[in-house]
A tleap script that builds the chain and sets N, CA, C and O, in Angstrom:
source leaprc.protein.ff14SB
mol = sequence {
  NMET VAL ASP SER MET ALA GLY VAL ALA GLN
  ASP THR LEU ARG SER ARG ALA GLU GLY SER
  GLU ALA SER ALA PHE GLY MET HIE GLN ALA
  ASP ALA GLY SER ASP ALA TYR ASP ARG ASP
  PHE ALA LEU SER LEU LEU SER GLN GLU GLN
  ASP ALA LEU TYR GLU ILE ASP GLN ALA LEU
  LYS ARG ILE GLU LEU GLY THR TYR GLY ILE
  CYS GLU MET SER GLY LYS PRO ILE PRO HIE
  ALA ARG LEU GLU ALA ILE PRO PHE ALA ARG
  PHE THR VAL GLU CYS GLN SER GLN LEU GLU
  LYS GLN SER LYS GLN SER ARG VAL ARG GLN
  SER VAL THR SER LEU PHE GLY LEU THR GLU
  GLU GLU ALA PRO GLU THR GLU GLU GLU GLU
  PRO ALA PRO VAL ALA GLU LYS CGLU
}
set mol.1.N position { 109.655 115.318 78.735 }
set mol.1.CA position { 110.093 114.138 79.299 }
set mol.1.C position { 110.762 113.065 78.535 }
set mol.1.O position { 111.707 112.401 78.961 }
set mol.2.N position { 110.211 112.943 77.384 }
set mol.2.CA position { 110.952 112.008 76.473 }
set mol.2.C position { 112.503 112.572 76.373 }
set mol.2.O position { 113.410 111.748 76.486 }
set mol.3.N position { 112.776 113.779 76.189 }
set mol.3.CA position { 114.093 114.066 76.060 }
set mol.3.C position { 114.844 113.841 77.296 }
set mol.3.O position { 116.010 113.449 77.246 }
set mol.4.N position { 114.192 114.083 78.495 }
set mol.4.CA position { 114.790 113.953 79.895 }
set mol.4.C position { 115.257 112.409 79.859 }
set mol.4.O position { 116.398 112.049 80.151 }
set mol.5.N position { 114.199 111.536 79.455 }
set mol.5.CA position { 114.523 110.005 79.428 }
set mol.5.C position { 115.525 109.569 78.676 }
set mol.5.O position { 116.246 108.651 79.069 }
set mol.6.N position { 115.688 110.130 77.580 }
set mol.6.CA position { 117.024 110.062 76.505 }
set mol.6.C position { 118.202 110.212 77.239 }
set mol.6.O position { 119.059 109.335 77.349 }
set mol.7.N position { 118.253 111.556 77.845 }
set mol.7.CA position { 119.373 111.992 78.331 }
set mol.7.C position { 119.953 111.045 79.457 }
set mol.7.O position { 121.162 110.883 79.625 }
set mol.8.N position { 118.890 110.388 80.271 }
set mol.8.CA position { 119.321 109.703 81.443 }
set mol.8.C position { 119.834 108.371 80.786 }
set mol.8.O position { 120.841 107.782 81.180 }
set mol.9.N position { 119.107 107.991 79.832 }
set mol.9.CA position { 119.587 106.508 79.247 }
set mol.9.C position { 120.915 106.871 78.616 }
set mol.9.O position { 121.795 106.016 78.714 }
set mol.10.N position { 121.187 107.914 78.031 }
set mol.10.CA position { 122.610 108.081 77.246 }
set mol.10.C position { 123.434 108.191 78.291 }
set mol.10.O position { 124.309 107.329 78.202 }
set mol.11.N position { 123.563 108.915 79.323 }
set mol.11.CA position { 124.400 109.075 80.334 }
set mol.11.C position { 124.638 107.772 81.221 }
set mol.11.O position { 125.737 107.641 81.761 }
set mol.12.N position { 123.684 106.838 81.384 }
set mol.12.CA position { 123.845 105.692 81.762 }
set mol.12.C position { 124.583 104.749 81.132 }
set mol.12.O position { 125.449 104.098 81.717 }
set mol.13.N position { 124.286 104.607 79.869 }
set mol.13.CA position { 125.024 103.674 78.814 }
set mol.13.C position { 126.536 104.125 78.754 }
set mol.13.O position { 127.487 103.349 78.659 }
set mol.14.N position { 126.619 105.661 78.833 }
set mol.14.CA position { 128.087 105.957 78.505 }
set mol.14.C position { 128.957 105.661 79.874 }
set mol.14.O position { 130.153 105.372 79.873 }
set mol.15.N position { 128.197 105.779 80.937 }
set mol.15.CA position { 129.104 105.463 82.316 }
set mol.15.C position { 129.276 104.162 82.299 }
set mol.15.O position { 130.390 103.806 82.685 }
set mol.16.N position { 128.376 103.135 81.907 }
set mol.16.CA position { 128.590 101.846 81.779 }
set mol.16.C position { 129.692 101.544 80.985 }
set mol.16.O position { 130.443 100.651 81.377 }
set mol.17.N position { 129.924 102.112 79.960 }
set mol.17.CA position { 130.836 101.833 79.060 }
set mol.17.C position { 132.385 102.122 79.830 }
set mol.17.O position { 133.381 101.399 79.859 }
set mol.18.N position { 132.162 103.381 80.385 }
set mol.18.CA position { 133.475 103.927 81.103 }
set mol.18.C position { 133.729 103.001 82.145 }
set mol.18.O position { 134.912 102.689 82.282 }
set mol.19.N position { 132.883 102.471 82.934 }
set mol.19.CA position { 133.000 101.757 83.959 }
set mol.19.C position { 133.036 100.396 83.740 }
set mol.19.O position { 132.674 99.671 84.666 }
set mol.20.N position { 133.434 99.857 82.607 }
set mol.20.CA position { 133.282 98.334 82.093 }
set mol.20.C position { 134.259 97.485 83.090 }
set mol.20.O position { 134.891 98.078 83.965 }
set mol.21.N position { 134.335 96.382 82.956 }
set mol.21.CA position { 135.231 95.483 83.731 }
set mol.21.C position { 136.502 95.808 83.657 }
set mol.21.O position { 137.159 95.860 84.697 }
set mol.22.N position { 137.096 96.092 82.394 }
set mol.22.CA position { 138.409 96.339 82.020 }
set mol.22.C position { 138.869 97.433 82.953 }
set mol.22.O position { 139.802 97.297 83.744 }
set mol.23.N position { 138.110 98.586 82.797 }
set mol.23.CA position { 138.644 99.789 83.355 }
set mol.23.C position { 138.493 99.824 84.814 }
set mol.23.O position { 139.184 100.539 85.540 }
set mol.24.N position { 137.455 98.935 85.273 }
set mol.24.CA position { 137.290 99.009 86.890 }
set mol.24.C position { 138.365 98.258 87.713 }
set mol.24.O position { 138.410 98.282 88.943 }
set mol.25.N position { 139.296 97.532 86.845 }
set mol.25.CA position { 140.370 96.832 87.820 }
set mol.25.C position { 141.209 97.857 88.610 }
set mol.25.O position { 141.497 97.456 89.738 }
set mol.26.N position { 141.701 99.164 88.270 }
set mol.26.CA position { 142.332 99.973 89.044 }
set mol.26.C position { 141.411 100.683 89.997 }
set mol.26.O position { 141.941 101.319 90.908 }
set mol.27.N position { 139.921 100.653 89.892 }
set mol.27.CA position { 139.082 101.391 90.743 }
set mol.27.C position { 138.919 100.849 92.051 }
set mol.27.O position { 138.948 99.635 92.248 }
set mol.28.N position { 138.734 101.761 93.028 }
set mol.28.CA position { 138.774 101.292 94.530 }
set mol.28.C position { 137.362 100.522 94.577 }
set mol.28.O position { 136.533 100.700 93.685 }
set mol.29.N position { 137.159 99.772 95.518 }
set mol.29.CA position { 135.974 98.774 95.471 }
set mol.29.C position { 134.834 99.684 95.911 }
set mol.29.O position { 133.739 99.502 95.379 }
set mol.30.N position { 134.963 100.595 96.777 }
set mol.30.CA position { 133.961 101.513 97.143 }
set mol.30.C position { 133.543 102.405 96.077 }
set mol.30.O position { 132.373 102.787 96.040 }
set mol.31.N position { 134.441 102.793 95.153 }
set mol.31.CA position { 134.098 103.783 94.092 }
set mol.31.C position { 133.248 102.740 92.993 }
set mol.31.O position { 132.236 103.172 92.441 }
set mol.32.N position { 133.611 101.705 92.793 }
set mol.32.CA position { 132.844 100.741 91.816 }
set mol.32.C position { 131.398 100.722 92.366 }
set mol.32.O position { 130.409 100.851 91.645 }
set mol.33.N position { 131.361 100.545 93.748 }
set mol.33.CA position { 130.022 100.368 94.351 }
set mol.33.C position { 129.111 101.423 94.240 }
set mol.33.O position { 127.906 101.269 94.044 }
set mol.34.N position { 129.850 102.800 94.399 }
set mol.34.CA position { 128.955 103.940 94.395 }
set mol.34.C position { 128.634 104.112 92.831 }
set mol.34.O position { 127.585 104.689 92.544 }
set mol.35.N position { 129.506 103.630 91.753 }
set mol.35.CA position { 128.944 103.925 90.322 }
set mol.35.C position { 127.835 102.886 89.971 }
set mol.35.O position { 126.960 103.126 89.139 }
set mol.36.N position { 127.935 101.694 90.676 }
set mol.36.CA position { 126.751 100.826 90.312 }
set mol.36.C position { 125.465 101.394 90.963 }
set mol.36.O position { 124.390 101.286 90.372 }
set mol.37.N position { 125.568 102.050 92.279 }
set mol.37.CA position { 124.476 102.419 92.786 }
set mol.37.C position { 123.742 103.536 91.956 }
set mol.37.O position { 122.564 103.515 91.601 }
set mol.38.N position { 124.637 104.475 91.729 }
set mol.38.CA position { 124.194 105.612 90.870 }
set mol.38.C position { 123.376 104.989 89.383 }
set mol.38.O position { 122.315 105.477 88.994 }
set mol.39.N position { 124.051 103.894 88.699 }
set mol.39.CA position { 123.406 103.429 87.525 }
set mol.39.C position { 122.092 102.878 87.867 }
set mol.39.O position { 121.117 102.980 87.122 }
set mol.40.N position { 122.081 102.273 89.039 }
set mol.40.CA position { 120.789 101.424 89.309 }
set mol.40.C position { 119.604 102.615 89.550 }
set mol.40.O position { 118.480 102.593 89.049 }
set mol.41.N position { 120.155 103.669 90.454 }
set mol.41.CA position { 119.184 104.692 90.609 }
set mol.41.C position { 118.776 105.396 89.418 }
set mol.41.O position { 117.594 105.705 89.268 }
set mol.42.N position { 119.752 105.704 88.465 }
set mol.42.CA position { 119.142 106.282 87.179 }
set mol.42.C position { 118.083 105.360 86.300 }
set mol.42.O position { 117.141 105.713 85.591 }
set mol.43.N position { 118.548 104.169 86.587 }
set mol.43.CA position { 117.471 103.280 85.640 }
set mol.43.C position { 116.322 102.941 86.382 }
set mol.43.O position { 115.354 102.454 85.798 }
set mol.44.N position { 116.313 103.109 87.411 }
set mol.44.CA position { 115.107 103.081 88.349 }
set mol.44.C position { 114.167 104.501 88.002 }
set mol.44.O position { 112.974 104.336 87.747 }
set mol.45.N position { 114.663 105.691 88.002 }
set mol.45.CA position { 114.180 106.654 87.553 }
set mol.45.C position { 113.625 106.740 86.124 }
set mol.45.O position { 112.656 107.404 85.755 }
set mol.46.N position { 114.445 105.920 85.362 }
set mol.46.CA position { 113.963 105.949 83.999 }
set mol.46.C position { 112.926 104.998 83.786 }
set mol.46.O position { 112.217 105.191 82.799 }
set mol.47.N position { 112.695 104.036 84.487 }
set mol.47.CA position { 111.712 103.270 84.598 }
set mol.47.C position { 110.401 103.865 84.976 }
set mol.47.O position { 109.367 103.790 84.312 }
set mol.48.N position { 110.561 104.462 86.113 }
set mol.48.CA position { 109.307 105.319 86.559 }
set mol.48.C position { 108.883 106.411 85.622 }
set mol.48.O position { 107.695 106.729 85.672 }
set mol.49.N position { 109.744 107.098 84.689 }
set mol.49.CA position { 109.238 107.889 83.847 }
set mol.49.C position { 108.626 107.254 82.817 }
set mol.49.O position { 107.616 107.761 82.329 }
set mol.50.N position { 109.172 105.971 82.295 }
set mol.50.CA position { 108.578 105.311 81.265 }
set mol.50.C position { 107.168 104.824 81.745 }
set mol.50.O position { 106.252 104.705 80.932 }
set mol.51.N position { 107.001 104.538 83.107 }
set mol.51.CA position { 105.530 104.190 83.435 }
set mol.51.C position { 104.585 105.117 83.285 }
set mol.51.O position { 103.452 104.897 82.855 }
set mol.52.N position { 105.128 106.430 83.717 }
set mol.52.CA position { 104.392 107.642 83.605 }
set mol.52.C position { 104.046 107.977 82.285 }
set mol.52.O position { 102.875 108.318 82.117 }
set mol.53.N position { 104.875 107.959 81.201 }
set mol.53.CA position { 104.633 108.053 79.946 }
set mol.53.C position { 103.500 107.438 79.492 }
set mol.53.O position { 102.646 108.033 78.835 }
set mol.54.N position { 103.427 106.080 79.855 }
set mol.54.CA position { 102.489 105.130 79.446 }
set mol.54.C position { 101.322 105.460 79.998 }
set mol.54.O position { 100.308 105.362 79.307 }
set mol.55.N position { 101.244 105.890 81.271 }
set mol.55.CA position { 99.965 106.324 81.776 }
set mol.55.C position { 99.379 107.452 81.226 }
set mol.55.O position { 98.156 107.541 81.119 }
set mol.56.N position { 100.327 108.533 80.781 }
set mol.56.CA position { 99.789 109.588 80.038 }
set mol.56.C position { 99.253 109.404 78.746 }
set mol.56.O position { 98.407 110.162 78.273 }
set mol.57.N position { 99.782 108.283 78.076 }
set mol.57.CA position { 99.308 107.809 76.768 }
set mol.57.C position { 97.996 107.048 76.991 }
set mol.57.O position { 97.129 107.201 76.130 }
set mol.58.N position { 97.750 106.292 77.979 }
set mol.58.CA position { 96.443 105.738 78.101 }
set mol.58.C position { 95.486 106.684 78.559 }
set mol.58.O position { 94.299 106.419 78.373 }
set mol.59.N position { 95.871 107.968 79.246 }
set mol.59.CA position { 94.912 108.933 79.543 }
set mol.59.C position { 94.423 109.691 78.281 }
set mol.59.O position { 93.261 110.093 78.219 }
set mol.60.N position { 95.283 109.880 77.307 }
set mol.60.CA position { 94.906 110.604 76.056 }
set mol.60.C position { 94.139 109.711 75.217 }
set mol.60.O position { 93.383 110.240 74.402 }
set mol.61.N position { 94.206 108.323 75.275 }
set mol.61.CA position { 93.211 107.370 74.588 }
set mol.61.C position { 91.809 107.317 75.404 }
set mol.61.O position { 90.728 107.163 74.835 }
set mol.62.N position { 91.938 107.446 76.630 }
set mol.62.CA position { 90.574 107.684 77.431 }
set mol.62.C position { 89.872 109.096 76.875 }
set mol.62.O position { 88.674 109.211 76.616 }
set mol.63.N position { 90.678 109.931 76.775 }
set mol.63.CA position { 90.000 111.304 76.291 }
set mol.63.C position { 89.237 111.330 74.881 }
set mol.63.O position { 88.218 111.932 74.543 }
set mol.64.N position { 90.180 110.371 74.099 }
set mol.64.CA position { 89.544 109.990 72.666 }
set mol.64.C position { 88.186 109.226 72.916 }
set mol.64.O position { 87.165 109.553 72.310 }
set mol.65.N position { 88.210 108.368 73.680 }
set mol.65.CA position { 87.058 107.283 73.818 }
set mol.65.C position { 85.909 108.171 74.737 }
set mol.65.O position { 84.727 107.827 74.767 }
set mol.66.N position { 86.360 109.194 75.375 }
set mol.66.CA position { 85.238 109.598 76.222 }
set mol.66.C position { 85.107 109.051 77.561 }
set mol.66.O position { 84.162 109.265 78.320 }
set mol.67.N position { 86.043 108.387 77.777 }
set mol.67.CA position { 85.883 107.791 79.139 }
set mol.67.C position { 86.956 108.491 80.066 }
set mol.67.O position { 87.217 107.888 81.107 }
set mol.68.N position { 87.499 109.480 79.867 }
set mol.68.CA position { 88.478 110.185 80.727 }
set mol.68.C position { 87.672 110.691 82.067 }
set mol.68.O position { 86.565 111.216 81.946 }
set mol.69.N position { 88.182 110.538 83.133 }
set mol.69.CA position { 87.562 111.042 84.497 }
set mol.69.C position { 86.678 110.085 85.199 }
set mol.69.O position { 86.153 110.320 86.287 }
set mol.70.N position { 86.536 108.942 84.486 }
set mol.70.CA position { 85.594 107.608 85.117 }
set mol.70.C position { 86.458 106.601 85.620 }
set mol.70.O position { 87.338 106.033 84.973 }
set mol.71.N position { 86.182 106.424 86.721 }
set mol.71.CA position { 86.788 105.123 87.510 }
set mol.71.C position { 86.508 104.027 86.707 }
set mol.71.O position { 85.383 103.703 86.325 }
set mol.72.N position { 87.676 103.394 86.428 }
set mol.72.CA position { 87.787 101.867 85.699 }
set mol.72.C position { 87.230 100.876 86.440 }
set mol.72.O position { 86.793 99.869 85.882 }
set mol.73.N position { 87.175 101.041 87.831 }
set mol.73.CA position { 86.667 100.090 88.642 }
set mol.73.C position { 85.298 100.029 89.179 }
set mol.73.O position { 84.661 98.977 89.238 }
set mol.74.N position { 84.785 101.354 89.631 }
set mol.74.CA position { 83.550 101.706 90.140 }
set mol.74.C position { 82.543 102.230 89.013 }
set mol.74.O position { 81.326 102.060 89.099 }
set mol.75.N position { 83.127 102.838 88.019 }
set mol.75.CA position { 82.419 103.637 87.087 }
set mol.75.C position { 81.916 104.878 87.444 }
set mol.75.O position { 81.196 105.492 86.656 }
set mol.76.N position { 82.269 105.426 88.781 }
set mol.76.CA position { 81.937 106.840 89.192 }
set mol.76.C position { 82.861 107.788 88.708 }
set mol.76.O position { 83.997 107.387 88.456 }
set mol.77.N position { 82.595 108.908 88.543 }
set mol.77.CA position { 83.274 109.931 88.276 }
set mol.77.C position { 84.509 110.502 89.192 }
set mol.77.O position { 84.247 110.931 90.315 }
set mol.78.N position { 85.650 110.504 88.779 }
set mol.78.CA position { 86.974 110.918 89.527 }
set mol.78.C position { 86.787 112.493 89.839 }
set mol.78.O position { 86.534 113.360 89.003 }
set mol.79.N position { 86.938 112.640 91.002 }
set mol.79.CA position { 86.837 114.212 91.422 }
set mol.79.C position { 88.021 114.956 90.670 }
set mol.79.O position { 89.112 114.420 90.477 }
set mol.80.N position { 87.668 116.373 90.223 }
set mol.80.CA position { 88.365 117.049 89.642 }
set mol.80.C position { 89.584 117.373 90.361 }
set mol.80.O position { 90.587 117.651 89.704 }
set mol.81.N position { 89.624 117.373 91.680 }
set mol.81.CA position { 90.939 117.642 92.727 }
set mol.81.C position { 92.014 116.696 92.151 }
set mol.81.O position { 93.120 116.998 91.702 }
set mol.82.N position { 91.348 115.294 92.285 }
set mol.82.CA position { 92.219 114.155 91.973 }
set mol.82.C position { 92.987 114.277 90.575 }
set mol.82.O position { 94.175 114.002 90.409 }
set mol.83.N position { 92.025 114.774 89.523 }
set mol.83.CA position { 92.596 114.794 88.276 }
set mol.83.C position { 93.679 115.929 88.050 }
set mol.83.O position { 94.638 115.908 87.278 }
set mol.84.N position { 93.296 116.882 88.887 }
set mol.84.CA position { 94.243 118.037 88.777 }
set mol.84.C position { 95.602 117.602 89.382 }
set mol.84.O position { 96.637 118.004 88.851 }
set mol.85.N position { 95.642 116.832 90.422 }
set mol.85.CA position { 96.777 116.260 91.197 }
set mol.85.C position { 97.523 115.100 90.269 }
set mol.85.O position { 98.736 115.081 90.057 }
set mol.86.N position { 96.724 114.297 89.843 }
set mol.86.CA position { 97.271 113.102 88.984 }
set mol.86.C position { 96.394 113.042 87.634 }
set mol.86.O position { 95.483 112.215 87.583 }
set mol.87.N position { 96.627 113.847 86.598 }
set mol.87.CA position { 95.962 113.840 85.537 }
set mol.87.C position { 95.568 112.641 84.672 }
set mol.87.O position { 94.626 112.645 83.880 }
set mol.88.N position { 96.460 111.527 84.929 }
set mol.88.CA position { 96.235 110.235 84.543 }
set mol.88.C position { 95.549 109.266 85.413 }
set mol.88.O position { 95.653 108.061 85.183 }
set mol.89.N position { 94.767 109.771 86.518 }
set mol.89.CA position { 94.322 108.748 87.391 }
set mol.89.C position { 93.410 108.038 86.569 }
set mol.89.O position { 92.814 108.541 85.617 }
set mol.90.N position { 93.313 106.907 86.932 }
set mol.90.CA position { 92.343 105.848 86.568 }
set mol.90.C position { 91.293 105.461 87.526 }
set mol.90.O position { 90.250 104.940 87.130 }
set mol.91.N position { 91.520 105.690 88.739 }
set mol.91.CA position { 90.611 105.084 89.670 }
set mol.91.C position { 90.187 106.166 90.799 }
set mol.91.O position { 91.086 106.997 90.932 }
set mol.92.N position { 89.263 106.359 91.509 }
set mol.92.CA position { 88.880 107.120 92.568 }
set mol.92.C position { 89.977 106.678 93.665 }
set mol.92.O position { 90.680 105.667 93.691 }
set mol.93.N position { 89.898 107.757 94.556 }
set mol.93.CA position { 90.828 107.373 95.829 }
set mol.93.C position { 90.265 106.173 96.547 }
set mol.93.O position { 91.113 105.351 96.895 }
set mol.94.N position { 89.115 105.924 96.815 }
set mol.94.CA position { 88.640 104.743 97.345 }
set mol.94.C position { 89.178 103.332 96.579 }
set mol.94.O position { 89.780 102.378 97.072 }
set mol.95.N position { 88.812 103.521 95.429 }
set mol.95.CA position { 89.087 102.186 94.571 }
set mol.95.C position { 90.652 101.781 94.561 }
set mol.95.O position { 91.143 100.654 94.629 }
set mol.96.N position { 91.326 103.115 94.448 }
set mol.96.CA position { 92.930 102.836 94.451 }
set mol.96.C position { 93.392 102.350 95.703 }
set mol.96.O position { 94.093 101.339 95.720 }
set mol.97.N position { 93.080 102.961 96.792 }
set mol.97.CA position { 93.262 102.344 97.996 }
set mol.97.C position { 92.944 100.957 98.226 }
set mol.97.O position { 93.745 100.279 98.868 }
set mol.98.N position { 91.742 100.381 97.728 }
set mol.98.CA position { 91.184 99.297 97.894 }
set mol.98.C position { 92.271 98.218 96.992 }
set mol.98.O position { 92.573 97.102 97.414 }
set mol.99.N position { 92.707 98.718 95.862 }
set mol.99.CA position { 93.850 97.904 94.889 }
set mol.99.C position { 94.902 97.801 95.606 }
set mol.99.O position { 95.437 96.698 95.725 }
set mol.100.N position { 95.481 99.068 96.313 }
set mol.100.CA position { 96.724 98.833 97.032 }
set mol.100.C position { 96.640 97.871 98.268 }
set mol.100.O position { 97.663 97.244 98.540 }
set mol.101.N position { 95.748 97.728 98.886 }
set mol.101.CA position { 95.418 96.930 99.981 }
set mol.101.C position { 95.586 95.326 99.492 }
set mol.101.O position { 96.221 94.440 100.064 }
set mol.102.N position { 94.835 95.248 98.291 }
set mol.102.CA position { 94.951 93.848 97.597 }
set mol.102.C position { 96.405 93.369 97.293 }
set mol.102.O position { 96.838 92.246 97.555 }
set mol.103.N position { 97.057 94.333 96.732 }
set mol.103.CA position { 98.247 94.199 96.160 }
set mol.103.C position { 99.211 93.713 97.452 }
set mol.103.O position { 100.033 92.797 97.417 }
set mol.104.N position { 98.922 94.484 98.483 }
set mol.104.CA position { 99.977 94.243 99.709 }
set mol.104.C position { 99.769 93.074 100.208 }
set mol.104.O position { 100.754 92.476 100.641 }
set mol.105.N position { 98.453 92.438 100.284 }
set mol.105.CA position { 97.852 91.282 100.723 }
set mol.105.C position { 98.556 90.010 99.716 }
set mol.105.O position { 98.968 88.944 100.175 }
set mol.106.N position { 98.575 90.284 98.676 }
set mol.106.CA position { 99.122 89.343 97.683 }
set mol.106.C position { 100.693 89.376 97.673 }
set mol.106.O position { 101.269 88.483 97.052 }
set mol.107.N position { 101.411 90.317 98.302 }
set mol.107.CA position { 102.882 90.420 98.478 }
set mol.107.C position { 103.263 89.829 99.592 }
set mol.107.O position { 104.469 89.711 99.806 }
set mol.108.N position { 102.240 89.307 100.589 }
set mol.108.CA position { 102.500 88.795 101.826 }
set mol.108.C position { 103.321 87.579 101.610 }
set mol.108.O position { 103.068 86.989 100.560 }
set mol.109.N position { 104.301 87.037 102.404 }
set mol.109.CA position { 104.984 86.007 102.221 }
set mol.109.C position { 103.886 84.708 102.769 }
set mol.109.O position { 103.193 84.839 103.778 }
set mol.110.N position { 103.885 83.732 102.091 }
set mol.110.CA position { 103.169 82.664 102.778 }
set mol.110.C position { 104.228 81.645 103.420 }
set mol.110.O position { 105.358 81.334 103.042 }
set mol.111.N position { 103.394 81.195 104.630 }
set mol.111.CA position { 104.342 80.341 105.540 }
set mol.111.C position { 104.899 79.353 104.918 }
set mol.111.O position { 104.356 78.905 103.908 }
set mol.112.N position { 106.018 78.851 105.370 }
set mol.112.CA position { 106.493 77.457 104.652 }
set mol.112.C position { 105.790 76.191 105.269 }
set mol.112.O position { 105.679 76.070 106.489 }
set mol.113.N position { 105.392 75.397 104.517 }
set mol.113.CA position { 104.671 74.152 105.005 }
set mol.113.C position { 105.474 73.017 104.981 }
set mol.113.O position { 105.196 72.143 105.802 }
set mol.114.N position { 106.388 72.837 104.242 }
set mol.114.CA position { 107.379 71.745 104.238 }
set mol.114.C position { 108.834 72.223 104.105 }
set mol.114.O position { 109.126 73.417 104.046 }
set mol.115.N position { 109.650 71.310 104.065 }
set mol.115.CA position { 111.153 71.830 104.089 }
set mol.115.C position { 111.299 72.417 102.723 }
set mol.115.O position { 111.769 73.546 102.580 }
set mol.116.N position { 110.926 71.713 101.757 }
set mol.116.CA position { 111.130 72.605 100.327 }
set mol.116.C position { 109.949 73.576 100.082 }
set mol.116.O position { 109.978 74.077 98.958 }
set mol.117.N position { 109.183 73.862 100.667 }
set mol.117.CA position { 108.241 74.855 100.527 }
set mol.117.C position { 107.230 74.563 99.677 }
set mol.117.O position { 106.664 75.381 98.952 }
set mol.118.N position { 106.983 73.345 99.760 }
set mol.118.CA position { 105.996 72.769 98.782 }
set mol.118.C position { 104.645 72.574 99.611 }
set mol.118.O position { 104.637 72.331 100.818 }
set mol.119.N position { 103.394 72.721 98.743 }
set mol.119.CA position { 102.210 72.315 99.594 }
set mol.119.C position { 102.101 70.877 99.525 }
set mol.119.O position { 102.928 70.202 98.911 }
set mol.120.N position { 100.966 70.309 100.222 }
set mol.120.CA position { 100.686 69.018 100.123 }
set mol.120.C position { 100.478 68.371 98.674 }
set mol.120.O position { 100.894 67.266 98.329 }
set mol.121.N position { 99.645 69.409 97.782 }
set mol.121.CA position { 99.249 68.857 96.479 }
set mol.121.C position { 100.571 68.811 95.550 }
set mol.121.O position { 100.675 67.975 94.653 }
set mol.122.N position { 101.627 69.820 95.841 }
set mol.122.CA position { 102.743 69.788 95.129 }
set mol.122.C position { 103.887 68.870 95.489 }
set mol.122.O position { 104.793 68.720 94.669 }
set mol.123.N position { 103.914 68.283 96.578 }
set mol.123.CA position { 104.920 67.399 97.165 }
set mol.123.C position { 104.843 66.228 96.380 }
set mol.123.O position { 103.761 65.764 96.021 }
set mol.124.N position { 106.054 65.672 96.065 }
set mol.124.CA position { 106.121 64.470 95.068 }
set mol.124.C position { 105.467 63.305 95.992 }
set mol.124.O position { 105.365 63.445 97.211 }
set mol.125.N position { 105.080 62.265 95.374 }
set mol.125.CA position { 104.235 61.037 96.179 }
set mol.125.C position { 105.383 60.251 96.703 }
set mol.125.O position { 106.272 60.046 95.876 }
set mol.126.N position { 105.542 59.808 97.789 }
set mol.126.CA position { 106.458 59.025 98.361 }
set mol.126.C position { 105.916 57.935 98.976 }
set mol.126.O position { 104.865 58.183 99.568 }
set mol.127.N position { 106.395 56.517 99.039 }
set mol.127.CA position { 106.003 55.553 99.770 }
set mol.127.C position { 106.075 55.735 101.171 }
set mol.127.O position { 107.223 55.795 101.612 }
set mol.128.N position { 105.203 55.834 101.941 }
set mol.128.CA position { 105.217 55.783 103.400 }
set mol.128.C position { 105.573 54.593 104.180 }
set mol.128.O position { 104.811 53.626 104.217 }
set mol.129.N position { 106.687 54.613 104.800 }
set mol.129.CA position { 106.866 53.444 105.518 }
set mol.129.C position { 105.773 53.196 106.552 }
set mol.129.O position { 105.069 54.121 106.958 }
set mol.130.N position { 105.634 51.896 106.988 }
set mol.130.CA position { 104.591 51.565 107.807 }
set mol.130.C position { 105.539 51.606 109.286 }
set mol.130.O position { 106.705 51.213 109.339 }
set mol.131.N position { 104.871 52.091 110.291 }
set mol.131.CA position { 105.731 51.997 111.473 }
set mol.131.C position { 105.829 50.714 112.059 }
set mol.131.O position { 104.864 49.949 112.075 }
set mol.132.N position { 107.089 50.384 112.612 }
set mol.132.CA position { 107.459 49.323 113.155 }
set mol.132.C position { 106.692 48.943 114.212 }
set mol.132.O position { 106.452 49.778 115.084 }
set mol.133.N position { 106.184 47.631 114.312 }
set mol.133.CA position { 105.474 47.257 115.390 }
set mol.133.C position { 106.324 47.282 116.675 }
set mol.133.O position { 107.534 47.067 116.754 }
set mol.134.N position { 105.491 47.577 117.640 }
set mol.134.CA position { 106.077 47.788 119.056 }
set mol.134.C position { 106.020 46.590 119.854 }
set mol.134.O position { 104.984 45.943 120.006 }
set mol.135.N position { 107.016 46.326 120.310 }
set mol.135.CA position { 107.019 44.840 120.974 }
set mol.135.C position { 106.367 45.076 122.206 }
set mol.135.O position { 106.665 46.010 122.950 }
set mol.136.N position { 105.404 44.171 122.452 }
set mol.136.CA position { 104.718 44.193 123.958 }
set mol.136.C position { 105.397 43.656 124.977 }
set mol.136.O position { 105.816 42.506 124.850 }
set mol.137.N position { 105.615 44.335 126.092 }
set mol.137.CA position { 106.066 43.757 127.210 }
set mol.137.C position { 105.127 42.879 127.850 }
set mol.137.O position { 103.936 43.145 128.010 }
set mol.138.N position { 105.840 41.573 128.296 }
set mol.138.CA position { 104.976 40.587 129.065 }
set mol.138.C position { 105.082 40.569 130.464 }
set mol.138.O position { 104.400 39.786 131.124 }
savepdb mol mol.pdb
quit
């Protein structure tokens, strides 16, 4: 996995040097866009592999500590089928789905409450004008 990550990183950096601003002048706009997409995709894969490598490293530490296979949230044993599918699993399926629901809720965009998106507590203090007296009809 580390060799694969190094290869992707090296290819991405090499293509970035070849596709720099100076050499991109003669390049068609669509080709430049495709190259940028390919670089972004490769860097995204590299990031995911880096995350997986981190999780594997953490699983190895849990093995050393004797806590491997125990849910970090509930303390219940993680089923063997789940560990076979995802060897670095930290949570039972139930706890993982609960965490995912919570993260979805926190990503929900809050409604705008003012022109600048400030809440009443964050809004700067302004002097409110008193309403002009309404002339009474006689």
